[in-house]
C-alpha positions as CSV (number, residue, x, y, z in Angstrom):
1,X,-47.9,-23.3,-41.5
2,X,-51.1,-24.7,-40.2
3,X,-51.5,-24.5,-36.4
4,X,-53.9,-26.7,-34.3
5,X,-55.1,-25.8,-30.9
6,X,-56.1,-28.8,-28.8
7,X,-58.8,-27.8,-26.4
8,X,-58.6,-30.8,-24.0
9,X,-59.2,-31.4,-20.3
10,X,-56.2,-33.0,-18.6
11,X,-56.7,-35.0,-15.4
12,X,-54.6,-36.3,-12.6
13,X,-53.2,-39.4,-14.4
14,X,-50.0,-38.6,-16.3
15,X,-50.2,-41.7,-18.6
16,X,-53.8,-40.8,-19.6
17,X,-52.8,-37.2,-20.2
18,X,-50.0,-38.5,-22.5
19,X,-52.4,-40.8,-24.3
20,X,-54.8,-37.8,-24.8
21,X,-51.9,-35.6,-26.1
22,X,-50.8,-38.3,-28.6
23,X,-54.4,-38.8,-29.8
24,X,-54.9,-35.1,-30.4
25,X,-51.4,-34.6,-31.9
26,X,-52.2,-37.4,-34.4
27,X,-55.5,-35.6,-35.2
28,X,-53.6,-32.3,-35.7
29,X,-51.1,-34.0,-38.0
30,X,-53.8,-35.7,-40.0
31,X,-55.5,-32.3,-40.4
32,X,-52.3,-30.9,-41.9
33,X,-50.9,-29.0,-38.9
34,X,-47.2,-28.4,-38.4
35,X,-47.7,-27.2,-34.8
36,X,-50.2,-28.2,-32.1
37,X,-50.7,-26.2,-28.9
38,X,-52.0,-27.9,-25.7
39,X,-53.1,-26.3,-22.4
40,X,-50.6,-25.1,-19.9
41,X,-51.5,-27.8,-17.4
42,X,-51.3,-30.7,-19.9
43,X,-49.1,-32.8,-17.7
44,X,-51.6,-32.7,-14.8
45,X,-54.7,-30.7,-14.3
46,X,-54.5,-27.7,-11.9
47,X,-56.0,-28.5,-8.5
48,X,-53.9,-31.7,-8.0
49,X,-50.6,-31.9,-6.2
50,X,-47.6,-31.3,-8.4
51,X,-45.0,-32.3,-5.8
52,X,-45.1,-36.0,-6.9
53,X,-44.9,-35.4,-10.6
54,X,-42.7,-32.4,-11.3
55,X,-39.7,-33.5,-13.3
56,X,-36.8,-32.0,-15.2
57,X,-37.1,-31.2,-18.9
58,X,-35.2,-34.4,-19.8
59,X,-37.5,-36.5,-17.6
60,X,-39.8,-39.3,-18.9
61,X,-42.9,-37.3,-19.5
62,X,-41.2,-34.6,-21.6
63,X,-39.2,-37.4,-23.3
64,X,-42.4,-39.1,-24.4
65,X,-43.8,-35.8,-25.7
66,X,-40.5,-35.3,-27.7
67,X,-40.8,-38.8,-29.1
68,X,-44.4,-38.2,-30.3
69,X,-43.3,-34.9,-31.9
70,X,-40.4,-36.6,-33.6
71,X,-42.5,-39.6,-34.8
72,X,-45.2,-37.3,-36.2
73,X,-42.7,-34.6,-37.5
74,X,-44.9,-32.1,-35.6
75,X,-44.0,-29.2,-33.2
76,X,-45.9,-29.8,-29.9
77,X,-46.3,-27.1,-27.2
78,X,-47.6,-28.6,-24.0
79,X,-47.4,-27.4,-20.4
80,X,-45.6,-29.4,-17.8
81,X,-44.3,-28.9,-14.3
82,X,-40.6,-28.8,-13.3
83,X,-39.1,-29.0,-9.8
């Protein structure tokens, strides 16, 4: 199995971080990867409040990551924050 490591810088905006995740997941898939690993703070960069964004594993952010993984038939490991 080919593994891709996505060295990206997440920011404060969750939607932008998802866009970045999708872009790099597509790059990984196009490169033949079966698994792509993102930073532990992919959902929101460290140094920003997490109180307003933490969500359960079945929340919208994680749901979108799962949808991207399913669409691309790719395993995605990405850090998020739960309550």
